[in-house]
N, CA, C and O atoms as a DFTB+ gen file, in Angstrom:
684 C
 N C O
     1  1     -14.313      -0.169      11.633
     2  2     -13.481      -0.758      12.667
     3  2     -12.010      -0.639      12.253
     4  3     -11.626      -0.979      11.134
     5  1     -11.222      -0.156      13.177
     6  2      -9.786      -0.059      12.905
     7  2      -9.166      -1.438      13.098
     8  3      -9.334      -2.083      14.133
     9  1      -8.444      -1.865      12.065
    10  2      -7.804      -3.180      12.106
    11  2      -6.320      -3.035      12.434
    12  3      -5.723      -1.975      12.246
    13  1      -5.746      -4.120      12.923
    14  2      -4.314      -4.147      13.240
    15  2      -3.527      -4.220      11.925
    16  3      -3.819      -5.044      11.058
    17  1      -2.535      -3.354      11.797
    18  2      -1.672      -3.352      10.615
    19  2      -0.479      -4.266      10.895
    20  3       0.237      -4.089      11.880
    21  1      -0.282      -5.238      10.019
    22  2       0.858      -6.142      10.161
    23  2       2.148      -5.373       9.902
    24  3       2.200      -4.489       9.047
    25  1       3.184      -5.723      10.652
    26  2       4.454      -5.018      10.563
    27  2       5.562      -5.988      10.149
    28  3       5.627      -7.125      10.616
    29  1       6.431      -5.502       9.257
    30  2       7.626      -6.247       8.843
    31  2       8.351      -6.705      10.091
    32  3       8.474      -5.916      11.027
    33  1       8.833      -7.919      10.160
    34  2       8.997      -8.934       9.110
    35  2       7.891      -9.993       9.053
    36  3       8.165     -11.130       8.667
    37  1       6.663      -9.658       9.423
    38  2       5.556     -10.619       9.387
    39  2       5.472     -11.274       8.004
    40  3       5.363     -10.579       6.994
    41  1       5.520     -12.584       7.958
    42  2       5.541     -13.321       6.685
    43  2       4.237     -13.219       5.906
    44  3       4.216     -13.491       4.706
    45  1       3.152     -12.832       6.568
    46  2       1.881     -12.638       5.868
    47  2       2.012     -11.549       4.794
    48  3       1.296     -11.569       3.792
    49  1       2.923     -10.611       5.010
    50  2       3.130      -9.513       4.062
    51  2       3.758      -9.992       2.748
    52  3       3.731      -9.270       1.752
    53  1       4.314     -11.183       2.741
    54  2       4.979     -11.710       1.545
    55  2       4.066     -12.603       0.701
    56  3       4.469     -13.074      -0.363
    57  1       2.843     -12.835       1.172
    58  2       1.911     -13.701       0.441
    59  2       1.209     -12.933      -0.672
    60  3       0.886     -11.754      -0.528
    61  1       0.982     -13.628      -1.785
    62  2       0.262     -13.044      -2.909
    63  2      -1.244     -13.121      -2.633
    64  3      -1.736     -14.115      -2.099
    65  1      -1.963     -12.065      -3.002
    66  2      -3.403     -11.999      -2.739
    67  2      -4.222     -12.545      -3.898
    68  3      -3.824     -12.459      -5.059
    69  1      -5.366     -13.104      -3.558
    70  2      -6.278     -13.675      -4.555
    71  2      -7.221     -12.601      -5.085
    72  3      -7.588     -11.678      -4.357
    73  1      -7.614     -12.721      -6.355
    74  2      -8.606     -11.783      -6.897
    75  2      -9.929     -11.907      -6.143
    76  3     -10.282     -12.977      -5.649
    77  1     -10.644     -10.800      -6.068
    78  2     -11.973     -10.792      -5.460
    79  2     -12.945     -11.313      -6.511
    80  3     -13.051     -10.746      -7.599
    81  1     -13.656     -12.395      -6.188
    82  2     -14.597     -12.995      -7.140
    83  2     -15.956     -12.300      -7.090
    84  3     -16.576     -12.062      -8.127
    85  1     -16.418     -11.975      -5.879
    86  2     -17.731     -11.352      -5.701
    87  2     -17.588     -10.164      -4.755
    88  3     -17.037     -10.283      -3.660
    89  1     -18.093      -9.023      -5.201
    90  2     -18.076      -7.838      -4.344
    91  2     -19.373      -7.840      -3.543
    92  3     -20.441      -7.473      -4.032
    93  1     -19.233      -8.271      -2.290
    94  2     -20.405      -8.397      -1.421
    95  2     -20.228      -7.512      -0.192
    96  3     -19.291      -6.716      -0.122
    97  1     -21.126      -7.653       0.769
    98  2     -21.058      -6.826       1.981
    99  2     -19.761      -7.056       2.757
   100  3     -19.253      -6.141       3.405
   101  1     -19.229      -8.268       2.692
   102  2     -17.979      -8.568       3.395
   103  2     -16.820      -7.756       2.804
   104  3     -15.983      -7.242       3.546
   105  1     -16.771      -7.641       1.481
   106  2     -15.730      -6.851       0.811
   107  2     -15.942      -5.367       1.090
   108  3     -14.977      -4.639       1.322
   109  1     -17.186      -4.914       1.070
   110  2     -17.475      -3.505       1.367
   111  2     -17.069      -3.158       2.799
   112  3     -16.528      -2.081       3.051
   113  1     -17.331      -4.075       3.737
   114  2     -16.935      -3.865       5.131
   115  2     -15.407      -3.824       5.241
   116  3     -14.858      -2.991       5.961
   117  1     -14.729      -4.715       4.534
   118  2     -13.268      -4.714       4.514
   119  2     -12.756      -3.361       4.025
   120  3     -11.869      -2.776       4.647
   121  1     -13.302      -2.861       2.923
   122  2     -12.868      -1.573       2.360
   123  2     -13.110      -0.435       3.361
   124  3     -12.251       0.431       3.527
   125  1     -14.269      -0.432       4.026
   126  2     -14.559       0.599       5.039
   127  2     -13.548       0.531       6.184
   128  3     -13.006       1.548       6.616
   129  1     -13.309      -0.686       6.664
   130  2     -12.351      -0.868       7.762
   131  2     -10.948      -0.432       7.338
   132  3     -10.229       0.205       8.108
   133  1     -10.571      -0.776       6.119
   134  2      -9.243      -0.401       5.627
   135  2      -9.109       1.121       5.545
   136  3      -8.080       1.674       5.932
   137  1     -10.138       1.794       5.045
   138  2     -10.092       3.254       4.954
   139  2      -9.971       3.864       6.352
   140  3      -9.157       4.761       6.574
   141  1     -10.774       3.379       7.280
   142  2     -10.721       3.883       8.650
   143  2      -9.342       3.650       9.263
   144  3      -8.804       4.519       9.949
   145  1      -8.780       2.479       9.012
   146  2      -7.453       2.130       9.523
   147  2      -6.381       3.032       8.908
   148  3      -5.493       3.516       9.609
   149  1      -6.471       3.253       7.589
   150  2      -5.501       4.105       6.881
   151  2      -5.544       5.526       7.430
   152  3      -4.500       6.107       7.728
   153  1      -6.751       6.095       7.567
   154  2      -6.875       7.463       8.071
   155  2      -6.376       7.577       9.513
   156  3      -5.774       8.584       9.886
   157  1      -6.626       6.545      10.321
   158  2      -6.220       6.558      11.723
   159  2      -4.705       6.466      11.865
   160  3      -4.147       7.014      12.816
   161  1      -4.026       5.787      10.942
   162  2      -2.598       5.482      11.090
   163  2      -1.679       6.698      11.273
   164  3      -0.857       6.600      12.184
   165  1      -1.688       7.782      10.580
   166  2      -2.335       8.044       9.291
   167  2      -1.404       7.660       8.130
   168  3      -0.180       7.672       8.255
   169  1      -2.032       7.323       7.004
   170  2      -1.281       6.996       5.804
   171  2      -2.031       7.449       4.574
   172  3      -3.138       7.980       4.669
   173  1      -1.417       7.236       3.395
   174  2      -2.070       7.616       2.134
   175  2      -2.548       6.395       1.353
   176  3      -3.202       6.537       0.320
   177  1      -2.225       5.198       1.840
   178  2      -2.664       3.992       1.160
   179  2      -2.575       2.799       2.083
   180  3      -1.817       2.789       3.053
   181  1      -3.377       1.780       1.755
   182  2      -3.357       0.548       2.529
   183  2      -3.868      -0.571       1.631
   184  3      -4.842      -0.398       0.898
   185  1      -3.205      -1.709       1.697
   186  2      -3.609      -2.883       0.935
   187  2      -4.122      -3.942       1.904
   188  3      -3.652      -4.035       3.038
   189  1      -5.085      -4.736       1.453
   190  2      -5.707      -5.739       2.322
   191  2      -4.695      -6.664       3.013
   192  3      -4.892      -6.991       4.183
   193  1      -3.614      -7.104       2.334
   194  2      -2.662      -7.974       3.039
   195  2      -2.043      -7.317       4.281
   196  3      -1.603      -8.014       5.196
   197  1      -2.008      -5.990       4.313
   198  2      -1.435      -5.301       5.467
   199  2      -2.315      -5.446       6.709
   200  3      -1.859      -5.210       7.827
   201  1      -3.573      -5.833       6.511
   202  2      -4.453      -6.105       7.655
   203  2      -4.781      -7.602       7.713
   204  3      -5.761      -8.009       8.337
   205  1      -3.946      -8.412       7.053
   206  2      -4.057      -9.865       7.147
   207  2      -5.110     -10.508       6.267
   208  3      -5.482     -11.658       6.499
   209  1      -5.606      -9.789       5.253
   210  2      -6.609     -10.332       4.338
   211  2      -5.981     -10.430       2.959
   212  3      -5.565      -9.420       2.390
   213  1      -5.910     -11.627       2.423
   214  2      -5.217     -11.837       1.147
   215  2      -6.182     -11.799      -0.032
   216  3      -6.365     -12.774      -0.761
   217  1      -6.795     -10.614      -0.181
   218  2      -7.699     -10.317      -1.287
   219  2      -7.162      -9.066      -1.973
   220  3      -6.511      -8.238      -1.334
   221  1      -7.432      -8.923      -3.275
   222  2      -6.885      -7.807      -4.051
   223  2      -7.759      -6.550      -3.889
   224  3      -8.540      -6.186      -4.768
   225  1      -7.588      -5.912      -2.729
   226  2      -8.322      -4.682      -2.396
   227  2      -7.309      -3.671      -1.861
   228  3      -6.492      -3.986      -0.997
   229  1      -7.381      -2.432      -2.401
   230  2      -6.540      -1.360      -1.887
   231  2      -7.396      -0.116      -1.661
   232  3      -8.425       0.076      -2.308
   233  1      -6.949       0.724      -0.730
   234  2      -7.550       2.037      -0.526
   235  2      -6.424       3.062      -0.588
   236  3      -5.319       2.823      -0.101
   237  1      -6.726       4.207      -1.195
   238  2      -5.738       5.286      -1.345
   239  2      -6.456       6.620      -1.162
   240  3      -7.589       6.799      -1.608
   241  1      -5.779       7.542      -0.503
   242  2      -6.246       8.923      -0.446
   243  2      -5.014       9.816      -0.317
   244  3      -4.399       9.896       0.747
   245  1      -4.665      10.482      -1.413
   246  2      -3.489      11.353      -1.419
   247  2      -3.872      12.831      -1.305
   248  3      -3.025      13.706      -1.484
   249  1      -5.154      13.113      -1.005
   250  2      -5.581      14.512      -0.900
   251  2      -4.933      15.157       0.327
   252  3      -4.734      14.503       1.350
   253  1      -4.606      16.454       0.212
   254  2      -4.026      17.155       1.371
   255  2      -4.966      17.073       2.578
   256  3      -6.187      17.028       2.428
   257  1      -4.382      17.055       3.757
   258  2      -5.156      16.871       4.999
   259  2      -6.208      17.958       5.210
   260  3      -7.223      17.714       5.862
   261  1      -5.977      19.160       4.663
   262  2      -6.931      20.253       4.871
   263  2      -8.032      20.293       3.808
   264  3      -8.837      21.223       3.778
   265  1      -8.063      19.282       2.939
   266  2      -9.115      19.192       1.917
   267  2     -10.034      18.015       2.229
   268  3      -9.719      17.167       3.063
   269  1     -11.180      17.981       1.541
   270  2     -12.090      16.852       1.702
   271  2     -11.389      15.567       1.260
   272  3     -10.553      15.590       0.357
   273  1     -11.733      14.446       1.900
   274  2     -11.125      13.176       1.504
   275  2     -11.402      12.852       0.035
   276  3     -12.465      13.169      -0.499
   277  1     -10.432      12.222      -0.595
   278  2     -10.570      11.772      -1.981
   279  2     -10.304      10.282      -2.034
   280  3      -9.423       9.815      -2.756
   281  1     -11.084       9.540      -1.254
   282  2     -10.844       8.106      -1.101
   283  2     -11.060       7.347      -2.408
   284  3     -12.079       7.505      -3.082
   285  1     -10.075       6.521      -2.744
   286  2     -10.172       5.590      -3.866
   287  2     -10.181       4.186      -3.279
   288  3      -9.292       3.819      -2.511
   289  1     -11.189       3.406      -3.644
   290  2     -11.229       1.984      -3.310
   291  2     -11.101       1.251      -4.633
   292  3     -11.937       1.410      -5.524
   293  1     -10.053       0.448      -4.759
   294  2      -9.807      -0.274      -6.010
   295  2      -9.763      -1.774      -5.720
   296  3      -8.973      -2.247      -4.903
   297  1     -10.625      -2.495      -6.405
   298  2     -10.711      -3.946      -6.247
   299  2     -10.137      -4.587      -7.501
   300  3     -10.459      -4.193      -8.622
   301  1      -9.287      -5.575      -7.292
   302  2      -8.569      -6.255      -8.382
   303  2      -7.836      -5.251      -9.289
   304  3      -7.932      -5.342     -10.512
   305  1      -7.105      -4.295      -8.695
   306  2      -6.426      -3.295      -9.528
   307  2      -5.285      -3.907     -10.323
   308  3      -4.596      -4.815      -9.858
   309  1      -5.101      -3.393     -11.527
   310  2      -3.954      -3.809     -12.332
   311  2      -3.452      -2.619     -13.123
   312  3      -4.230      -1.811     -13.630
   313  1      -2.145      -2.530     -13.217
   314  2      -1.521      -1.476     -14.007
   315  2      -1.546      -1.935     -15.460
   316  3      -0.966      -2.964     -15.805
   317  1      -2.225      -1.159     -16.309
   318  2      -2.350      -1.542     -17.721
   319  2      -1.411      -0.733     -18.611
   320  3      -1.196      -1.081     -19.772
   321  1      -0.857       0.338     -18.069
   322  2       0.126       1.128     -18.812
   323  2       0.976       1.895     -17.805
   324  3       0.474       2.380     -16.791
   325  1       2.261       1.996     -18.099
   326  2       3.165       2.745     -17.233
   327  2       4.247       3.381     -18.091
   328  3       4.705       2.794     -19.072
   329  1       4.651       4.591     -17.710
   330  2       5.728       5.245     -18.441
   331  2       6.440       6.246     -17.539
   332  3       5.959       6.601     -16.463
   333  1       7.581       6.681     -18.007
   334  2       8.375       7.648     -17.259
   335  2       9.023       7.017     -16.047
   336  3       8.864       5.827     -15.776
   337  1       9.753       7.840     -15.332
   338  2      10.468       7.347     -14.172
   339  2      10.433       8.388     -13.063
   340  3      10.557       9.587     -13.315
   341  1      10.265       7.921     -11.848
   342  2      10.365       8.800     -10.686
   343  2      11.270       8.107      -9.679
   344  3      11.454       6.891      -9.717
   345  1      11.819       8.891      -8.795
   346  2      12.705       8.364      -7.760
   347  2      12.426       9.185      -6.508
   348  3      13.085      10.192      -6.248
   349  1      11.431       8.735      -5.734
   350  2      10.956       9.491      -4.579
   351  2      11.070       8.658      -3.313
   352  3      11.130       7.429      -3.357
   353  1      11.098       9.353      -2.187
   354  2      11.131       8.658      -0.908
   355  2       9.751       8.082      -0.605
   356  3       8.730       8.750      -0.774
   357  1       9.745       6.838      -0.159
   358  2       8.515       6.162       0.234
   359  2       8.633       5.687       1.664
   360  3       9.722       5.434       2.180
   361  1       7.476       5.577       2.283
   362  2       7.370       4.968       3.590
   363  2       6.243       3.958       3.512
   364  3       5.611       3.807       2.467
   365  1       5.988       3.268       4.608
   366  2       4.962       2.230       4.591
   367  2       4.454       2.010       6.006
   368  3       5.235       1.970       6.957
   369  1       3.140       1.867       6.138
   370  2       2.558       1.614       7.455
   371  2       3.034       0.285       8.039
   372  3       2.994       0.094       9.255
   373  1       3.487      -0.635       7.182
   374  2       3.992      -1.925       7.655
   375  2       5.490      -1.892       7.954
   376  3       6.057      -2.880       8.422
   377  1       6.124      -0.758       7.684
   378  2       7.539      -0.553       8.015
   379  2       7.663       0.798       8.721
   380  3       8.273       1.726       8.190
   381  1       7.086       0.904       9.914
   382  2       7.051       2.201      10.582
   383  2       8.438       2.788      10.802
   384  3       9.402       2.074      11.077
   385  1       8.511       4.106      10.674
   386  2       9.720       4.875      10.962
   387  2      10.859       4.624       9.982
   388  3      12.011       4.925      10.295
   389  1      10.563       4.078       8.799
   390  2      11.629       3.861       7.815
   391  2      11.171       4.366       6.452
   392  3      10.032       4.137       6.046
   393  1      12.060       5.049       5.758
   394  2      11.780       5.519       4.404
   395  2      13.001       5.359       3.532
   396  3      14.131       5.359       4.020
   397  1      12.769       5.224       2.233
   398  2      13.885       5.086       1.281
   399  2      13.406       5.532      -0.092
   400  3      12.219       5.451      -0.409
   401  1      14.342       5.999      -0.892
   402  2      14.025       6.374      -2.270
   403  2      13.835       5.117      -3.105
   404  3      14.637       4.185      -3.042
   405  1      12.753       5.107      -3.893
   406  2      12.403       3.947      -4.715
   407  2      12.171       4.414      -6.152
   408  3      11.538       5.443      -6.389
   409  1      12.687       3.652      -7.093
   410  2      12.484       3.950      -8.511
   411  2      11.146       3.351      -8.942
   412  3      10.906       2.154      -8.782
   413  1      10.286       4.200      -9.488
   414  2       8.956       3.795      -9.942
   415  2       8.673       4.436     -11.290
   416  3       9.458       5.242     -11.790
   417  1       7.540       4.064     -11.868
   418  2       7.062       4.754     -13.067
   419  2       6.468       6.091     -12.639
   420  3       5.880       6.197     -11.562
   421  1       6.622       7.113     -13.481
   422  2       6.100       8.445     -13.163
   423  2       4.598       8.539     -13.414
   424  3       3.890       9.254     -12.704
   425  1       4.112       7.816     -14.426
   426  2       2.678       7.823     -14.737
   427  2       2.213       6.373     -14.896
   428  3       2.928       5.527     -15.433
   429  1       1.002       6.112     -14.418
   430  2       0.408       4.790     -14.589
   431  2      -1.063       4.931     -14.952
   432  3      -1.719       5.917     -14.616
   433  1      -1.558       3.915     -15.646
   434  2      -2.992       3.781     -15.880
   435  2      -3.387       2.486     -15.175
   436  3      -2.827       1.422     -15.438
   437  1      -4.357       2.596     -14.280
   438  2      -4.790       1.459     -13.469
   439  2      -6.248       1.160     -13.769
   440  3      -7.100       2.049     -13.765
   441  1      -6.516      -0.119     -14.031
   442  2      -7.893      -0.568     -14.227
   443  2      -8.286      -1.383     -12.992
   444  3      -7.514      -2.212     -12.510
   445  1      -9.495      -1.134     -12.492
   446  2      -9.964      -1.823     -11.287
   447  2     -11.481      -1.855     -11.295
   448  3     -12.129      -1.358     -12.216
   449  1     -12.028      -2.448     -10.256
   450  2     -13.476      -2.413     -10.021
   451  2     -13.737      -1.538      -8.812
   452  3     -12.924      -1.479      -7.888
   453  1     -14.891      -0.847      -8.821
   454  2     -15.279      -0.076      -7.642
   455  2     -16.152      -0.959      -6.747
   456  3     -16.336      -2.143      -7.028
   457  1     -16.680      -0.388      -5.685
   458  2     -17.476      -1.172      -4.726
   459  2     -18.801      -1.661      -5.300
   460  3     -19.453      -2.522      -4.709
   461  1     -19.203      -1.119      -6.445
   462  2     -20.428      -1.573      -7.108
   463  2     -20.123      -2.614      -8.190
   464  3     -21.038      -3.122      -8.837
   465  1     -18.848      -2.929      -8.385
   466  2     -18.455      -3.902      -9.397
   467  2     -18.289      -3.307     -10.782
   468  3     -18.131      -4.040     -11.758
   469  1     -18.325      -1.975     -10.880
   470  2     -18.139      -1.307     -12.171
   471  2     -16.656      -1.093     -12.424
   472  3     -15.893      -0.781     -11.510
   473  1     -16.253      -1.270     -13.700
   474  2     -14.855      -1.038     -14.053
   475  2     -14.562       0.458     -14.026
   476  3     -15.333       1.264     -14.547
   477  1     -13.447       0.813     -13.419
   478  2     -12.980       2.190     -13.383
   479  2     -11.535       2.219     -13.865
   480  3     -10.781       1.265     -13.672
   481  1     -11.163       3.332     -14.496
   482  2      -9.794       3.505     -14.977
   483  2      -9.255       4.790     -14.361
   484  3      -9.888       5.843     -14.437
   485  1      -8.078       4.688     -13.749
   486  2      -7.422       5.838     -13.144
   487  2      -6.157       6.140     -13.937
   488  3      -5.342       5.250     -14.178
   489  1      -5.995       7.403     -14.346
   490  2      -4.759       7.876     -14.950
   491  2      -4.061       8.688     -13.870
   492  3      -4.573       9.717     -13.427
   493  1      -2.906       8.228     -13.454
   494  2      -2.276       8.829     -12.281
   495  2      -0.831       9.221     -12.542
   496  3      -0.109       8.565     -13.294
   497  1      -0.432      10.314     -11.895
   498  2       0.971      10.684     -11.872
   499  2       1.285      11.190     -10.468
   500  3       0.406      11.230      -9.607
   501  1       2.525      11.573     -10.240
   502  2       2.919      12.083      -8.928
   503  2       2.686      11.081      -7.813
   504  3       2.887       9.879      -7.986
   505  1       2.256      11.597      -6.659
   506  2       2.060      10.760      -5.475
   507  2       1.018       9.670      -5.709
   508  3       1.164       8.560      -5.196
   509  1      -0.035       9.968      -6.478
   510  2      -1.059       8.954      -6.731
   511  2      -0.488       7.778      -7.525
   512  3      -0.812       6.627      -7.234
   513  1       0.351       8.050      -8.517
   514  2       0.983       6.971      -9.293
   515  2       1.869       6.109      -8.396
   516  3       1.864       4.882      -8.499
   517  1       2.621       6.758      -7.522
   518  2       3.490       6.025      -6.596
   519  2       2.639       5.174      -5.658
   520  3       2.953       4.009      -5.415
   521  1       1.561       5.759      -5.130
   522  2       0.695       5.033      -4.190
   523  2       0.074       3.802      -4.853
   524  3       0.035       2.728      -4.253
   525  1      -0.413       3.955      -6.092
   526  2      -0.971       2.792      -6.791
   527  2       0.080       1.686      -6.924
   528  3      -0.202       0.524      -6.630
   529  1       1.275       2.039      -7.360
   530  2       2.316       1.030      -7.545
   531  2       2.694       0.371      -6.223
   532  3       2.880      -0.844      -6.156
   533  1       2.804       1.180      -5.178
   534  2       3.172       0.686      -3.852
   535  2       2.120      -0.295      -3.325
   536  3       2.459      -1.377      -2.846
   537  1       0.841       0.090      -3.416
   538  2      -0.225      -0.766      -2.877
   539  2      -0.433      -2.022      -3.719
   540  3      -0.686      -3.094      -3.170
   541  1      -0.330      -1.907      -5.034
   542  2      -0.445      -3.096      -5.892
   543  2       0.710      -4.052      -5.619
   544  3       0.532      -5.269      -5.662
   545  1       1.895      -3.507      -5.338
   546  2       3.018      -4.367      -4.930
   547  2       2.632      -5.209      -3.716
   548  3       2.924      -6.404      -3.671
   549  1       1.969      -4.585      -2.723
   550  2       1.558      -5.340      -1.528
   551  2       0.682      -6.534      -1.909
   552  3       0.795      -7.602      -1.307
   553  1      -0.183      -6.360      -2.896
   554  2      -1.065      -7.449      -3.319
   555  2      -0.272      -8.619      -3.898
   556  3      -0.738      -9.758      -3.914
   557  1       0.934      -8.311      -4.371
   558  2       1.806      -9.332      -4.954
   559  2       2.879      -9.806      -3.977
   560  3       3.805     -10.518      -4.364
   561  1       2.752      -9.410      -2.709
   562  2       3.713      -9.846      -1.695
   563  2       5.040      -9.111      -1.749
   564  3       6.050      -9.620      -1.262
   565  1       5.053      -7.920      -2.333
   566  2       6.276      -7.139      -2.480
   567  2       6.207      -5.896      -1.608
   568  3       5.203      -5.183      -1.616
   569  1       7.269      -5.633      -0.858
   570  2       7.382      -4.423      -0.059
   571  2       8.289      -3.436      -0.785
   572  3       9.093      -3.832      -1.628
   573  1       8.159      -2.154      -0.459
   574  2       8.976      -1.171      -1.179
   575  2      10.463      -1.417      -0.993
   576  3      11.252      -1.078      -1.875
   577  1      10.866      -1.993       0.122
   578  2      12.293      -2.276       0.337
   579  2      12.797      -3.395      -0.572
   580  3      14.004      -3.550      -0.755
   581  1      11.876      -4.176      -1.144
   582  2      12.284      -5.221      -2.095
   583  2      12.822      -4.608      -3.384
   584  3      13.489      -5.292      -4.160
   585  1      12.539      -3.323      -3.623
   586  2      13.025      -2.631      -4.820
   587  2      14.423      -2.041      -4.621
   588  3      15.019      -1.530      -5.569
   589  1      14.941      -2.109      -3.407
   590  2      16.254      -1.538      -3.129
   591  2      17.359      -2.455      -3.638
   592  3      17.149      -3.655      -3.816
   593  1      18.538      -1.879      -3.871
   594  2      19.706      -2.670      -4.289
   595  2      20.089      -3.605      -3.145
   596  3      19.722      -3.352      -1.997
   597  1      20.826      -4.691      -3.439
   598  2      21.234      -5.615      -2.362
   599  2      21.958      -4.906      -1.214
   600  3      21.728      -5.220      -0.046
   601  1      22.823      -3.962      -1.542
   602  2      23.548      -3.240      -0.506
   603  2      22.585      -2.422       0.357
   604  3      22.676      -2.443       1.584
   605  1      21.662      -1.699      -0.290
   606  2      20.704      -0.884       0.461
   607  2      19.746      -1.753       1.270
   608  3      19.311      -1.356       2.351
   609  1      19.413      -2.942       0.751
   610  2      18.560      -3.866       1.527
   611  2      19.270      -4.309       2.790
   612  3      18.664      -4.392       3.858
   613  1      20.566      -4.597       2.664
   614  2      21.348      -5.031       3.817
   615  2      21.417      -3.915       4.860
   616  3      21.277      -4.161       6.058
   617  1      21.635      -2.689       4.388
   618  2      21.666      -1.536       5.294
   619  2      20.307      -1.374       5.962
   620  3      20.224      -1.132       7.166
   621  1      19.225      -1.511       5.163
   622  2      17.873      -1.406       5.700
   623  2      17.665      -2.417       6.826
   624  3      17.205      -2.049       7.907
   625  1      17.996      -3.681       6.587
   626  2      17.755      -4.728       7.595
   627  2      18.451      -4.390       8.914
   628  3      17.859      -4.511       9.986
   629  1      19.713      -3.967       8.821
   630  2      20.467      -3.633      10.035
   631  2      19.859      -2.419      10.726
   632  3      19.647      -2.432      11.939
   633  1      19.579      -1.374       9.958
   634  2      19.027      -0.141      10.506
   635  2      17.641      -0.384      11.102
   636  3      17.324       0.125      12.177
   637  1      16.815      -1.165      10.398
   638  2      15.452      -1.420      10.863
   639  2      15.462      -2.240      12.147
   640  3      14.713      -1.953      13.081
   641  1      16.311      -3.258      12.190
   642  2      16.438      -4.077      13.398
   643  2      16.815      -3.194      14.593
   644  3      16.248      -3.321      15.678
   645  1      17.782      -2.297      14.372
   646  2      18.230      -1.399      15.431
   647  2      17.101      -0.446      15.845
   648  3      16.901      -0.213      17.037
   649  1      16.360       0.108      14.871
   650  2      15.247       1.011      15.184
   651  2      14.189       0.300      16.020
   652  3      13.671       0.872      16.978
   653  1      13.865      -0.937      15.668
   654  2      12.828      -1.685      16.400
   655  2      13.296      -2.025      17.813
   656  3      12.499      -2.004      18.750
   657  1      14.595      -2.342      17.975
   658  2      15.118      -2.616      19.308
   659  2      15.069      -1.368      20.173
   660  3      14.725      -1.432      21.353
   661  1      15.418      -0.226      19.573
   662  2      15.367       1.048      20.315
   663  2      13.937       1.380      20.704
   664  3      13.699       1.896      21.796
   665  1      12.978       1.093      19.827
   666  2      11.563       1.365      20.117
   667  2      11.088       0.482      21.266
   668  3      10.336       0.939      22.127
   669  1      11.523      -0.793      21.285
   670  2      11.140      -1.699      22.377
   671  2      11.725      -1.239      23.715
   672  3      11.048      -1.277      24.742
   673  1      12.981      -0.806      23.692
   674  2      13.640      -0.357      24.919
   675  2      12.975       0.912      25.439
   676  3      12.804       1.083      26.646
   677  1      12.601       1.799      24.522
   678  2      11.980       3.063      24.908
   679  2      10.534       2.916      25.351
   680  3       9.981       3.830      25.962
   681  1       9.908       1.776      25.052
   682  2       8.481       1.598      25.373
   683  2       8.259       1.217      26.816
   684  3       7.117       1.033      27.238
């Protein structure tokens, strides 16, 4: 089932998510719905808070569109090691039509549980490393624009407000 993606400035996006205590059919259904929602949007990642569920669940798929899906479902993900630096443009399904360069780690090691409750470790770089950091931020109530300098945040707010007003007028 495709779920509604919450859009900035919805305050639900700023709430911290709780760890998943039991991986049951409800969590598996959430992960399936999130994957379907992410692919439909389309996007490369989605965190449960973006669909109004404050549980530590993320889905990511950075595989090229012409290849088979490489879906990652990570429950209670945590970055256990990070190094290097990247500065790439990011976007977000909860901030449609807006992108900005964000400073992140270039490589990360993420520990999580899979849908069977088994521990998995991902060593990621490039787009996958960025996606993990971006989605884990959502679990902590942080949006990618929160990483911008105060001046760039102010510019973002003005520009985003104007973009949303133009979208409403054009609709």
